[in-house]
N, C-alpha and C positions, 0 to 999 in steps of 0.2 A: 809617376814619372820621377826619375832620379834628379835632384837638384843639389849641387853642392859647389863650394868654391873651387873644387879641383875638377869639375866636370868640363869637358872640352867645349869650347865656345862655338856657337853657330850663328850665321847671319840668315835672316828670313827676308827675302825680297818679294815684293808684290805680296805682302803678308796677309792682306784682308783682314779677317778677324783673328788670325793667329793659330789656325787649326794645325797647320804644318808644325808650328813650334810646340804645340801641346802634344803631338805624336812623337816628337824627337826624343825618345827615352834616353836618359843618360847624358844629354846635351843641355847647355845653358845658352839660351838665346840672348846675346849681348847687344844685338842691334837688329832693327827691323825698319822696313819702309813700305809705304803705300801712297799712291796719289789720290785715292778717293777719301774724302773727308769723313763720310759715314763709317767706312771700314777702319780709318785710323782711330775714330772715337770708340768703335767697338774693340779694337786691339787694346787700347789703353785701359778700358773698362775691365779687361779680363787678364792682363799681363802686368808684370813689373818689368822695368827696363826701358831702354831708349828706343823710341820709334821716331823716325823722320818722315814727316808728312810732306812728300815731295815727289817729283818725277825722278826716276832713276837716273835720268840724264843729267840731273843737277847735282847728283851726289859726287863727291870726291874722296879720295883715300883719307882725307883728314876727318871725315865723318866716321870712318871704320875704326873701331877700337881694337887694340891688341893684336894677337896673331891667331885669327880664327881657324878652327880646324874643318869647318863645313860651311858651305854656302848653299842655301836652298832658294830656288827661283821658280815661283809658280807664275810665270809671265802671262800676260793676257792671252786668251785662247781664241778669241771670236773670229779672227781672220784666218785660222786654220782648222776651225771646227767644222765637222761634217754638216752642222746646221747653218753654218754661216756662208759668206760669200767666197771662201777659200782664197782670199787675196794673198796669203802666205806671209812669211817673215819680212817681206819688203814693205808691208803695210804698216801704218802708223802705230796701231796697238801691239800686234805681235812683234813688230820691229823693236819694240822695247826690250826684247832679249839682248839686242846688241848694245843697249845701254848698260845692261848688267855685265856683259862680257868685256866691255870696254873698262868697267871698274875692276874686274877680276885681273885684266891685263896690267892695270896700273898698280894693283896690289902685288902682282908678280914682279914688277920692276923694283918694288921696295923689299923684295924677299918675304912678303906676307901673304902670298896667295894661298888660299885653303887648299889642302891636299885632297879634299873630298868635295865634289860639286854634285847637286842634284838639280835637274831641270824637270818640272812636272808640267804636263800639258794634256790636251785632249788627244786621243789616238788618231785623230785626223792629221796630226803633224806627221805621221808615217807616210802619208801619201800626198799631202799638200804640195803644190809645185811639181807634180809628177814624181814626188819622192825626193826632190832636190833640196827642200827646206830641212828635212831630216838629215840628209847627207851632209848639208853645209854646216849644221850644228855639230855633228859628229867629227867633221873634218877639222873644224876650228879647235875642238878640244884635243884631238889627236895631235895636231901640229903644235899645241902647247905642252906636249909631253904627257897627256893623260891617257890612261886606259879608259875605254868608253864601252858602255853596253846599255841596253834598254830592256825594261820589263813592262808588260801590260798587265795591271792589276785591277781586278774588279772588285769594288767594295762589297759585292753580293757574297763574296766568300766570308766576310765578317759581319755584314749588316743586311738588313732586308731592304736593300736598295741597289738597283742594277746601275753601276756607275764605273765603266772601264775608264782607266787613266793610264797615261804613258809616263814613265819614270826613266829619264836618262840619267845614268850614274857614271860619274868620271872620277878616277882616282889616280893620284900621282905620288910616288914615293911611299905608299902604303899598300898593304895587302888586303884585298877583299876576297871573300869566299867565291870561288868559281867552279862551274861545272865544265866538263870536257866538250859539251856541245849543248844545243837547245833542249830545254826540258819544259814540258807543259805543267801548268797552265801559263805561266808568266812569260814564256818565250812563245807567244801566240803565233799562229800563221801570218798575221799582219807584221809582227816584228821580224819573223824570219824572212819575209818577203822584202822588207826594207834592208835588212842586213845583206841579202843577195844583190841588191843594187849598189852597195858601197863598193869603193875601190880605193887603191892608194893607201895614204896614211890612216884613213878611217878604218879600212878593212884590216890593216895590220894591227891596229891598236884595239881591236874589238875584244870584248870579254863577255862571256855568258855568266853573268852574275847569278849566284845561287841563293835563293830564298825558299825556305820550306813552305809547304802547302799547309794552312791552318787546319785544325780539326773542323769536322762538318759543323756548319752553322745551325743552331736550333732555335733561332729567333725568327719570327715572322713580323710582317707589317702590323698585324693586329696587336701584337705584344707592345708596340711602342705608341699606340694611339692614346689620346687623352680620353677620359671618361665620356660616354655618350651624353650623359645628362648635362655635361658643361659646355657642349658644342651648340653652335648655331646652325641647325640644319635648314635646308631648303624647304619652301613650302611645296605642296603638291604640284602646282602648276609649273614652278621652276625646275622641280625634279623631272616632270614629264617632258618638258622641252629639252632638258639636258640628254636624258636617255634616248630621245628621238634621234639624236645625232649618231648613236651607236649603229655599227653595221649590223645587218641581220644575224651574221654568226656570233658576234659579240653579245648581241641582245639575247640570242637563244641560250647562250652559256649563263648569262646573268638571270634569266628567267628560270633556268634549271636550278641554279644555286638558291634562288628565293624559294623554290618549291621544296627544298630539302629541309630537314629539321635542324640542320646546323646553321650557325651564324657564319656567314662567309664575307670577307672583306676584299674589295677590289680597289686598286689605284687606277686612275684614269687621267688622260690628257685629251684636250681638243686638238686635232691635227687637220690640216688641209691637205687632202689627197686628190690625185688626179684619177678619176674614174671614166674611162672612155675618153671623151674629148672635152670633159668639163672638170672644174675643180669643186671638190665637195668638202664640207667641214664635217669631220667625223670624231666621235668620242671613242678612243681606244682604251679598252680595259684590259687588265691583267689580274687574274685570280690565282696566281701562283705564290702568293704570300710575299711578293716583292713590290716595292714601289718603283715606278719608273725613275730615270735619272733626274735628280733635282736640277732645275735650270732657272734662268732668269729671263725676263721679257727681251733683254738685249740679245739673248742667245737665240731667239726666234721661236720660242715655245711659250704656251700659256701656263697658267697656274695649275697645279695638280689638284685633282679631286679625290675625295674618299667616298667610296660607294659601299653601303652595308646591305646585304640581303639576308633577310631572316624571317622565317615563318610566313612566307608569301608576301612580305613587305620589302620594299626597296627604298632606302633613304640616301641622300646625297648631301655633301657639304665640301667646303674647300679644306685642303690640308693647311694646317696652321704653321706658323714660324717655328714654334716650339717642337712641334713634331718633326719638322724638317731638321731641326738641330739635333734631335734624337737619332734621326736617320743618318746623320754625319758622325755619330758616335760621341756626341756631347752629352755631359750631365746636365741636369736641370738647373744647376747653379751658374751655368754659363750666362752671362748677361747679354741679352739680345737688345737690339735697338727697340725703341718704343713703338715704331711703325711696323705693322705686319709686312708691308711690301719691302721695307728695308731689311727686315730680318730674313725674308725669303730670298732676296737678292744676295745677302751676305752668305747664306748657306749654298745657294746655287752656284756661286763662284768659288767655292771652298774645295778643300781636299779632305777626304774622310780620315778622321783621327786614327782609327784602328789600322788602316792600311799604312799610314806613315809609321806607326809604332812597330809594325811587323817588319817593315823595311829597316827601320832604325836598329831594332834589337838583333836582328839576324845578320845584317850586312854593314850598316854604317858605323855602329857603335864599336864593334870588334876591329874594324879598320881604324877608327880613331884611336883606340887603345894601342893599336900597332904604331900609330904615328907618334903617340906620346912616349912609347917605349924607345923609339928610334931617336927621339930628340935629345 
């Protein structure tokens, strides 16, 4: 990542462990904030710079240094997540977006509003509130004079983790690369359907931002796992009880993998599914080389398992926080919390570094350079 005194300045709100900042190639993060004490500690352990441990609603323009070029906001997603209650942006946590927007409006009144804004969230934002939450965000940005567009980017294009996320990108007074219309895969059917529901200023200000598709990923989940000998594997009884939760189809696939001569690695989650008229806990496995989307207990999901089938034997264990960090694109020198559960929470709430880097290098940084040339 490029760091220099002349790099355009970025603000990182709801920063967590600072993974968005690590992916913002060419930018210098001059200010960050997060309300969670554990995340604030992790940010400070891995970054230099100013972090304010506070609610975004408690910030004022006096806290914001200089004339930032970009503001990144990964506002809490639980209330618009497909796994959550879908209470929408009016709820307490996701309503934190409005605390961020209030601050941007205050900077605008001082002539210091960033010309580039990025709001990162779960794809559930596209449909929460019947689509009105997404439309409201786009409308607010458009009425402030920004061109606005959205991209759905799945970390699986860069990393062996299925992790689709929504990136709303807004620009004012700068030029971002645009396509003439929607282009797969980042203008997904969900994005296009959300665009169709827009009207007024939001529809007029829409931009189909252009981001190139990366080369085909050649990394699998097995490539990122820690050595078997270093792991704490379940005993036979615990493994048997866990595998008993698998559906007949998933168990059949696992048994076939174990019967082969190849080492096969599966990722698995426990889920509660409705079968007939009753709720059943199931172990859902995937043997396609991808981990499932990393999540946190607050997001409604259990911890992820690693299942290894080899030479007729099946072993099971829990995914570690270090492996979760690798699945987010972090090097092993990233300092995780001492607690495994805290480390997993930190990663489950984060944004994948290579996705941010791709967005930064192809769209955000060129626009930031345009802003500096125009200054």
